[in-house]
N, C-alpha and C positions, 0 to 999 in steps of 0.2 A: 538800840535804835538811837540815832542822833537827830535832834531837831535843831537846825542851826539857822542863822541869819533871821532871827525872829524879831518882829516889832514887839513892843511891850504888850499890845493887845493880843498878838499871836501867842506870845509867851504865856500869857494868862489863860488863853483858850487851851493850849496844849497841856499846861499844868493841870487845869481842871479835868480835862479828858483823862489824863493818866491817873490822877487821884481818884476819879470815879470808876476807873477800871483797874484798880490795884491788883485784883485777882489774876490779871493777865501778865503781871510783871514779876520778875525774879530779882529781888534786891531793892535797894533804895533808888529814888529818883535823884539824879545829880544835876546840879546847875552849873552853867559856865557863863561867865560874862567877861567881855573885853571892851576896849574903847569903842570898837566898831559894831559889835553884835552881842546878842545874848542867845543862849541855847540851853538845851536840856538833853541829858543822856539817861536813857532807861533801857534795861534789858528785858525783853519779852521772855516769858517762860518757854515758849516754843514758836515754831514758824506760824502756826495757826493764830496764836495770840498776836504775833507781829503783824500778820495780814489784817486782822480786825482793826488794829490801831491805825495802820497805814491807810486802809481804805477810807477812814474818816477824813483824811487830809488830801486825798487824790485831787479834789477839785481846787485846791489852794496851791497855786504855783509858787507862792512866796515861801512855803515851808519845804525845806529840803530834808528828806529822810534818807539816811545812809545806813547800810547794813553794819551793825556793830562789829562783826567779825573782821571787816576790812578797815576798821578805824585804827589809826596809829595811836599808841598810848603816849601821852605827853609825860616826860620824866617827872615833872613836878606834881602830877596827879596819879602817878603809878602806885598801885597798891604794893605793899611789901609781900603780901600773899597773893599769888596768882596761879590757880590750879591749872589753867591752860598752858601757861609758860612753864610750869613745873612738870608738865606732861602727866598729870594725875588723871585717872579714869573718871569720866563723867557719868556717875551712876543715875543721874536724872534721865539718861537715855533708856534705861531699863524700866519699862512700865510695869510695876509690880501689880497693878490692877488688871492686867490682861488675863483672860481665862487660861491661857496656856501656862502661865507662871503658876497660877493656882493649882493646876493639874500636876505640875512638877512637884509642888509642895506636898500634894497628896501622896506621891511616891515616897518622899522622905517619911511621912507619917506611917505609911504601910510598912516600910522597912524598920521603923522604930518598934512597931507592934510585933513584928516577926523576929527581929534580930537584936533589938536593944538600940538605945540612942547612940548615934554617931559611930557605930561599929564598922560601918562601911569605909570609914576614913583609913583604917589600918588593915584592910584586906590584903593578904599576901598575893603577890603577882596581880595586883589590882588592875593595872593597865590592860593586860591581856584578858583577864576575866570580865572586866566591864566591856571591853570591845566585843567579846563573844555574846554577852547578854544583849548589848546594843543590836547586834546582828540578828539574834533570835527574835527580839521584839519588832525590829524592822520587818523581818520576813513575815511574822504573824500579821502585822498591819497590812502589808502588801497582799497577803492572801485574803484580806477582807475581815479578819478578826479584829474588831474595834477595841473591845475590852478584854483584859486578861482575866480569865475565869477564876484564877487563884485569889485575886483581891479586888476585882472590879475596876482597876485603874486602866486608863487608856494606854495601849501599846505605844502609840506615838509619843506620849509623855514619858514613857519609860526609855524610849530612844534618847530623848533630850537628857533625862536624868543620868543615864549611863554615860553619855558623852561628858557631862559635868564631872561625874565620878572618875571617869578615865583620865580627864584632864587634871583633876586634883591629884590622882596617883602619880601622873607624869611630873607635875610641877613639884610635888614633895620630893621626888627622887632626882629631879633635874632643875635646880633653881636657875633663874636667869643668870647669864654670865656676870653681870655687874653686881649680883647679890651674893656671889661666892666669896 
């Protein structure tokens, strides 16, 4: 989020708001000053956090809020490390606290108890075998069988787990062309 064209009073108000809502922000608050204006750059943790902050300023026409994704980076302020420009995956998009992720972790635990830790990674013909298991668990789920009687795990979570295992098997045997 960019707050620009601020008066000194507005600058102090915005800064106070951001400091008092630091839990909504991702990273440090950056300041910008030129001969004509002062401003603040801050990254919200997510769209919801951004809306909370922006809503506080809707009634003030003098404060301009710009989506940071559309903000051009000035060379003199450009960071040497930029994950977006380096095309690195943004793992903050994967919400580990979601219940479906927890259920998939339970599949890893059940597999560890039954077969040993990480033995799934080296399964011979893994791509085809995980595809078959994915289909079996999907069919059981579609028939209305919610939990696998063998270990009490959700069939739908096993569909997700088998898709991950199948993809792992594929990627091990077929690296990205630029990685070869």
